[in-house]
N, C-alpha and C positions, 0 to 999 in steps of 0.2 A: 503494499499500500504506498510504504516510503518513497519508496521508487517510483510508481505511477504521480506523486505530488512535486516529486523532482522533476520529471518529467515535465505535466503541465507546467510547475513555473519557469524551467528552463524554455520551453517556448513560448510562453506569454512574454517573457523580456524579451526574446526575438525580436516577438512581434511589433511590441511596442517602441524598439530603439529602431530595426529594421526595413518595419514595412513598408517606408515610404521609397527607401532605396529599393526594395523588390521592386514595387508597384512601378517605378522609372523605370528599370531593366523589363520590365517587362512591355510597358506601351512603348518605349523604345523597337520594339523589338516586331509589334504588332499594330498600332498606332489608332490602338480602337481601346479609350479609357473601361467604356463597362463588360466587355472581353476580359481587360489586364482585371479588372477589379473581378470577374469570376476567376482567371485561374490565379492568380495572388491569394484570393478564400480558397480553392481549390489545394493549393500547395498547403497549407495550415492543415487543412481538412487532411490532407495523406501526411504528414507529419502527426496528428493526433492517433491516426490508426499503426501507424507504427509499431512494430511489438517491442523491439531493441531499445537498450538505454541510449538515450541518444545525451551527448555533453557539451556544454559549450564549443569546442576545437573544432566536432565536424559539424554541427549544426549548419554552419554557413554554407557548407559544401556543397550536403544535402539538399538543403533551401535552394539554391540553383540548380541543381539537379534536377530536380523535379520541376522548380519552373522551365527549365529549359526543354524538359519532356511532355510538361503541359504544351506547352508552345508550337513543337510537330507536329502536339495531338491536334491542335488547334488550326494547323495549317493543312493537314491529313483531310481532316473535316472538309475544311475552305474547297481544297480541291475538289472533292466526290460534291458536295453539294453544287459548286461550281459546273462540272460535267455532268450532272445528270440534270441544271436546269440546263443545260445547252441541248444535251437530246432531245430533253421532253417537246423544249424551241422547235430543233428540229424536225423533229417527229409531228408535228401540228400543225394540220394545215390550215393557214388562217382565210382561207378563202371556202372551204366547206364550216368558217364557223359563224353561223348568222341564229337568228332567236328560236325559232323552230330546230329544236333537236331529232334526230332519229328516231331516238327513244324518250321518253318524261322517264323520271325517277320510280315511279311507279310500278311501269313495265317492266325496269330491272328489277326490282324488286320482286315481282311474280314472277320473272322466268329465274331468278335465284331460291325462292321457294319452292317451285317443281325441279330443279337439283337436288334441291335439299332432300324432297318428295323420295327419290332413285337411290340414295343413300341408304344401308342396312340401320337398320336401330341402334347398333354402336355409335358407329360412323356421324348418323346423324345428330344422338345425343353429344356426343364429342365437338362438332363443327360446331351446334348451335350454341353450345359451352362457350366455345374459342371467338367466335364471330359479333355472337350477340353481347353475350355478359362479360365478353373481354378478356379473360380467363387464359394464363398462360398454361405449358404443360402441365408443371410441377403441379398447380392448382386444379387442373380437370383431374391428373389422378390422384390425388388425396380425396377432393369429392367423391367422387369414382370408386376408390380405396382401387384404382386399377394400377400395376405397375406403367412407372414413367414412359420407358420404351415402347408399351404393348401399345398407349398413350398418343405417343409422338408418331409411332406407326400408322395409325387408323386416321387418326388427323392429317398426314399426309397422301394418305390412301384418297382420303373423302378431298381434298382441293386438288387433286387431279383427276377427280370422276365431275367436280364441281368447275373447275377451268376449261375442261375436255367440254362440257355441257353448254357452257356460259358463252364459249367462243362457236361453236356449232349455234346455238338460238341467236346470234344477236352479231353474225354473219351476215 
């Protein structure tokens, strides 16, 4: 318990003394203050979750290493977002976008419901829990008292059936 209090006090002291320096370091790398504040906050959250003993001598290097890695993650994520945005824009046919769509939301939901009815009982239950209740595989497996891998496989099979059915019906 004493080590934990020492760790928290060491991190707290470092936070008070070096927060502005670390924030300036991150801002100089990414040029966005809100994202920089998030990264700095995540640095200290990661520090608090480390199980090892932290000393004042090693803390500075560790903080800047964590910050650098989070900056890399930030740019990696930003690249994927930009690539995806470019992909969506390049695949969207602007001339086909008008006020009257080929399908309404009600039509798509109706086709989806018919597709769900084609699934077997277990797949239907798992798929509905995933889509409508927004449950993850682990939560579904606990709720239904089923093996995690079994739920994962049934959900994957259900998704394939629904994807194939939807693409056929909405083509």
